[in-house]
N, C-alpha and C positions, 0 to 999 in steps of 0.2 A: 326608437322614439317612444316615449311613454304614451299610454292610452289617455285620451281625454277623460277628465273626471266629471262625467255627467251626473247630475243630482237625481234625475228622474229617469227610470228605465221602464219602458212600456212594451208589452207583448200582446200580439193579437193576430187577427186574420186580415192581411192587406187585401183590399178590394178596390176596384175601380167602379165608382158609382156612375150609373147611366140613368140620368134623370129626365123624365118627360112630364109635361103638364097636361091638364085636361084628359086624364086617363080613365074616364068613366067606362069607355068601351073595353079597355084592357081588364078592368076589374071584373066586368061581366064575363068576358071571354075566358079568363083564366081562373075564375072562381075565387077572387081575392077580396079581402076585407079592406075597407078604405083606410083604416089606421091600424097596421099590423106589421109584424116582422116574421118571416118564415124562411126555412130552407127550401130551395127549389126541389120539387118532385119531377118525375118524368114528364108529367103533363105541362109543366112550366118551361121545359127546355127550349121551346121555340121563341120564347118572349125576347131573348137577347138579340137575336137576329132581326126580329120584327121591329124592335125599337130603332135599330140602326136604319132599316130600310124604309120605315113608314112614319117615323116621328123625328122631330127636332130634338136631339139629345144634348144635354149638358153633362160634360164629364168632370167629375170631382174625385180627387184622391180620397178614398173612403176606407171603411172598416171602422168599427166602433172605437177601438183602442187607438188607431191611427188618427182618427178625428180628434180625440181627446188630447193626444200627444201634440198635434198641431196647435190646439188651443193653448196648451201649457207653454209651448215654444213661443207662441205669439206674445205672451206677457213676460217671459223670462229672458235674461241675457243669452246671447249665442252660446252654443255648446253646453246648454243646461239639460237638454232632453234628447234621448236616443230611443229609437223604436226598432223592434225586430218582428219578423214574421216570414212566411215562406212565399216566394213568387216564382214565376216561370222566367224564361229568358225570351220574353215576347214584348210586343209594343205596349201592351197594357202596363207591364212592369216599368218600362222606360217612362211612361206618362206619370206613374206614381213617383218615381225617383225625381223627375223634373219638378213636379208639384211640391214635393217635400223640400227640395233645394230652394225653391222660390220663397217658401214660408219659414225657412230657418230650422227645419226639423232634420236632424241627422238620422240616418238609418243604417242598420247592419243586417240587411235581408239575407236569409238563406235562399240561394237561387238554385232551382232545379231545372236543368236543361231538358228541353223537349216537352215540358209541361206548360199548361196554361194558367195564367194569373187569375185569381178569383174576381168575380164581378157581382154587382148588386143592381138589379132593376129597381128603380125608385119611381113608382107611379103616383104622381101628385094629382089630387082632386080637391080643389078648394084649399083649405088649410090642413088637409090630411095627407098622409103619405103611406103607401104600402110598399114594404121592402121584400124583395124576392132574391135571396142570395144563393149563388152557386159557388161553393168554396174552392172547387178545383184543387190546385196544388197547395192552397193554404192549409188544408188538413193533413199535409204530408210533412209538416214541420217536425224536426227531430231535436230531442234534448241535447244531442251531441253538439249541435250548433251553439247552444248556450254555454257548453263546457269547452268550446274551442278557444285557442289562444287569442283570437280576435275579440271574442265577446265576453269571456269569463272575467277579464280585468274590468270591464265596464260594469258588470254586475257587482263585483267586489267593491267598486268605488261608489256606486249609487247609494242614495239614502232612502229613496222612496220607489216603490214598484207598483205598477198598475197593469191589471189584466182585465179584459172584457169577458163577460160570461159566455159569449159565443164560442170562445176557445175551448170551453169545457166539453163541447160536443165531440171533440176528437183528441184533446190533449190534457185530460185531467191529471195524469201522473206528472206531466211536465209542469203544470201550474203548481201542483203540490210541492214538487222539488224546489221551485223558485220561492214559493211562500215559506217553506221550511227554512231555506237559507236566510231569508229576510228575518224570520222570527228568531232564529238562533243568534243572529248578529244584532238583535234589538233594533232593527230598522222597521220601516212602515210599509206594510203590504195592503194595497187597496184593490178591492174586487167590485166590479159592477155587474149586477145581474143581467142587464142588457135587454132582456125580452121575457115576457111571461112564460114562453115555452121552456126556457132554461130552468126556471123555478119548478115548473110543472113536470117535465120529463127528465130532467137531469138533477133532480133533488139530491140523489146520493153523491153526485159529483160535487155539488156545492157544499154538502156536509163534510166531504173529504178535505176540502180546502178551508172551510170556515174556521177551524181552530187556530189557523195561522194568519187569519185575516184581521187586520187592525181597523180598517175602515171599509164599510160596505155601503155602496150607493145603489139605489133602485128608484123606479117611479112607482106610482100608486098601483098600477096594474100588475107590476112585478111583485109588489108587496102582497097584494091580494092573492096572487097565484101561489106564492110561497106559503102564505097562511093556510090556504086550502090543501096544498101538498103535504104540509106537516101537521095537519089536524089541529091548527091553532084553536084553542077552546073559546075564544071570544069572537067578536064580530070580525068578519074578514075585511072590513073596511076601517077598522080601528088602527090607524097607522101608528099611533103612539104605542099601543099595546103590542103590535107586531114588532116594532122596533125594539122595545124592551125585551121581548122574548129572544130576539137575535143577539142583542147585546149581552144577554146572560148565558148564551151558548158557550160550551167549553172553550177555553182559551189556553193555547200552549205557552204563551208568554204572558203571565198574569200582571206583569209590571206595566203593561200597556192595556188600558181598558178599551174595549171595542167601541167604535163610534158607528152609528147607523144614520144614514141620511136618506130620506124619502122625498123626492120631488113630485110635483103635480102640475107640470106645465106652467100655466099662468096663475095657478093657485099657490097657496103658501107651501113652503118647504118645512118638513119636520126633521129635527135633529135630536138624537138621544146619544149622549156621550157618557157611557158607563152605566152599570146596573143600578146605581143609586141616584142617578141624575134625573131631574125632571126634564120633560121634553121642552125644547125651544122651538117656537114657531116663527118663521121668517116670511113676511108677506112679499109677494112678487109685484113689481111695478109692471102691470100688463101693458102691452103695446096696443095702440088703437088698431081696429080691424084693418084699416087701409095701410097700416105700417107693416103688417104681416105679409111676408113674401112666401116663406116656405118653412115649415116646422121640422123638416128633415134634419136630423143631427143636433137638434137643440139640447137633448139630454147629454150627448157627447160633449157639446160646447160647455154646458154647465160643469161636467166633470173636468174638462180641460182648465176652465177658469179656477175651479176649486183646487185642482192639483198645482197649478202654477202659483197661486197665492200661498198655498200650504208649504210648498217647496221654498218659497221666498221668505218664509218665517212668520207669515200671518197666523193669527189664531184660527181655530176651526170656524168660529162664528164669522170672522172677517172673510175667510175663504169661501163660505157659502154665499156671501153677498157678491163677491167677485164672480162666482159661478153664475149668479143671476145676471150680472152685467154681460158676460160673454154669451150666455144663452139668449138673451134679448138681442144682442148684436147678430147672432147667427140667424135668428128668425127673420130678421130684416134682409137677409141675403138669399140667393138661390143655393140651397144645399148647405152642408156644414162648412161654411166659409166665414171669414172674418174681414173686417174693413181694412182697406189699404189706401193711403198710408196708415200706419198703425195708430190706434187710439189708445191713450193711456188709461188703463183700468185698475192698476194697483195703487 
């Protein structure tokens, strides 16, 4: 039987999000910032058991790229999006598979027996969220899985590829391999910086992949971290200037001008499409304070909306607006989730 011809192929760290509200005490106990994303250190290890034992936990299929993939699948026809990453053979992985099946996202996980699936503690305080991630088996993903008879045909058929920045913490050469294949085939490769620490501490990894990147997505904090890490000569808050610098970075396939998108939550989104293009600013229709439930995953939802619209043939500008719609929908839910029954956003 021929492999499905998915249009969008997503790669990332599959995680089961463990969300709790009113987490002020957890912030203080574990030395966490109210609005941040970090990899768990040894001192954070007990938090996962503590959430289960002492808090009411909401479980959501997570991981930045998987969140975005679910968003794209939400607005595209069935069999349009496929996602891969590494999971264990445990209950967490089964919950991820079930959640994806419910939402129409197909997956081709690499499964490692005897290992634990990654998890993310999501500590919500007001409209802020602090993410503490333990990658576990997610960082054992192997390139051989992408080259396997089950997965390689999906890559060959896809037209757009999406990878989260978090994957660069352990899989830079894998991302580079996929990005190079995309570039050589004149397809579209999309990279999301995902968190300030990626730009700050994995600058070399981003630079390794950037020549093959056609679209880069980040928020204002990630843009500022990148500007600082690369000694950007202008103001570290000059989003247009930073975007133009990234757009002008070396490009392996010059026939596709690089596009940079910087989001700012409820503030406007900046878009620079090509070295000679003027920045385009897209206002965001902000939700009322009482409509905001949880900002966790809003950036991933924006990416999912953008990707879904882009894959559907919408212009970059139209895709940004769809990203805004899905981001707003996500903020009105608990965690990176979308409204059911489905709402038409394209």
